[in-house]
C-alpha positions in Angstrom: -56.4 6.0 2.5 -54.6 8.4 0.3 -53.2 10.1 3.4 -51.8 6.7 4.6 -50.2 6.1 1.2 -48.5 9.5 1.2 -47.2 8.9 4.7 -46.0 5.4 3.7 -44.2 7.0 0.7 -42.6 9.6 3.0 -41.2 6.8 5.1 -40.3 4.2 2.5 -38.6 6.7 0.1 -36.0 7.9 2.6 -35.4 4.4 3.8 -34.7 3.3 0.3 -32.4 6.3 -0.2 -30.5 5.4 3.0 -30.2 1.7 2.1 -29.0 2.4 -1.5 -26.4 4.8 -0.2 -25.1 2.2 2.2 -25.1 -0.4 -0.6 -23.2 2.0 -2.8 -20.6 2.5 -0.1 -20.2 -1.3 0.4 -19.9 -1.8 -3.4 -17.2 1.0 -3.6 -15.2 -0.7 -0.8 -15.5 -4.1 -2.4 -14.4 -2.7 -5.8 -11.4 -1.1 -4.2 -10.5 -4.3 -2.4 -10.7 -6.2 -5.7 -8.4 -3.6 -7.4 -6.0 -4.0 -4.4 -5.9 -7.7 -4.8 -5.3 -7.4 -8.5 -2.3 -5.1 -7.7 -1.0 -7.6 -5.3 -1.3 -10.3 -7.9 0.6 -8.1 -10.3 3.2 -7.7 -7.6 3.6 -11.4 -7.3 3.8 -11.9 -11.1 6.4 -9.1 -11.2 8.6 -10.8 -8.6 8.5 -14.1 -10.6 9.2 -12.3 -13.9 12.3 -10.5 -12.5 13.6 -13.6 -10.7 13.3 -15.5 -14.0 15.1 -12.7 -15.8 17.8 -12.7 -13.2 18.3 -16.4 -13.5 18.2 -16.3 -17.3 20.9 -13.6 -17.4 23.2 -15.6 -15.1 22.5 -18.8 -17.1 23.4 -16.9 -20.3 26.6 -15.7 -18.8 27.7 -19.2 -17.8 26.7 -20.6 -21.1 28.6 -17.9 -23.0 31.6 -18.3 -20.8 31.7 -22.0 -21.4 31.5 -21.4 -25.2 34.2 -18.8 -25.1 36.5 -21.0 -23.1 36.0 -23.9 -25.4 36.7 -21.8 -28.5 39.6 -19.7 -27.1 41.4 -22.4 -25.2 40.4 -25.5 -27.1 39.9 -24.2 -30.6 42.4 -21.5 -30.8 44.9 -22.9 -28.3 45.1 -19.7 -26.3 46.8 -19.8 -22.9 44.2 -19.5 -20.0 46.6 -17.3 -18.1 46.7 -14.7 -21.0 46.2 -11.2 -19.5 43.9 -10.1 -22.4 41.7 -13.1 -21.9 41.5 -12.5 -18.2 40.6 -8.8 -18.8 37.9 -10.0 -21.2 36.5 -12.4 -18.6 36.6 -9.7 -15.9 34.8 -7.3 -18.1 32.1 -10.0 -18.8 31.7 -10.6 -15.1 31.3 -6.9 -14.4 28.7 -6.6 -17.2 26.7 -9.5 -15.8 26.9 -8.0 -12.3 25.6 -4.7 -13.5 22.8 -6.3 -15.5 21.7 -8.4 -12.6 21.9 -5.4 -10.2 19.8 -3.3 -12.5 17.2 -6.1 -12.9 17.0 -6.6 -9.1 16.6 -2.8 -8.5 13.9 -2.6 -11.1 12.1 -5.5 -9.4 12.3 -3.7 -6.1 11.0 -0.4 -7.6 8.1 -2.2 -9.4 7.3 -4.2 -6.3 7.1 -1.1 -4.2 4.9 0.6 -6.9 2.4 -2.3 -6.8 2.4 -2.4 -2.9 1.7 1.3 -2.7 -1.0 1.0 -5.4 -2.8 -1.7 -3.5 -2.6 0.3 -0.3 -4.0 3.4 -2.1 -6.9 1.4 -3.5 -7.8 0.3 0.0 -7.6 3.8 1.4 -9.8 5.2 -1.4 -12.3 2.4 -1.0 -12.6 3.1 2.8 -13.0 6.8 2.1 -15.7 6.2 -0.5 -17.5 3.9 1.8 -17.4 6.4 4.6 -18.6 9.2 2.3 -21.6 7.0 1.2 -22.4 6.1 4.8 -22.3 9.8 5.8 -24.6 10.6 2.8 -27.0 7.9 4.1 -27.0 9.4 7.6 -27.5 12.9 6.2 -30.3 11.8 4.0 -32.0 10.0 6.8 -31.7 13.0 9.1 -33.0 15.3 6.4 -35.9 13.0 5.6 -36.8 12.7 9.3 -36.6 16.5 9.6 -38.9 17.0 6.5 -41.4 14.4 7.9 -41.6 16.1 11.2 -41.9 19.5 9.5 -44.7 18.3 7.3 -46.6 16.5 10.0 -46.3 19.4 12.4 -47.4 22.0 9.9 
């Protein structure tokens, strides 16, 4: 009876070790996939945030332009063809253009960062899963070898 229990323990122990290694590998992959999805959600939020910033900056420009025109032309009676006013407006347009271009570039850089991060999480998850699977196979082979060595000797 004791011999049977020892043999059962020799069989069940390695099976549990193999099974737990496989489960750990699956869990590692699932965790990596979850982190990748989170990075993808960050990517989407980033795109929305920068689109809003882009639109807000353009809205601010048009609002400020309307106020300036009302004050300069209506309130102060300046001539709309005045070269200094035109230079001021051209400068404002250039500033808005630079601001919007910077925001759009930053959005692209950040988008790429989140895309690469999600990809890296998935690669790491697959690698960890593979490592745990190999550990399970190795453990199973080692246990089978030890069982045969013990039963032969």
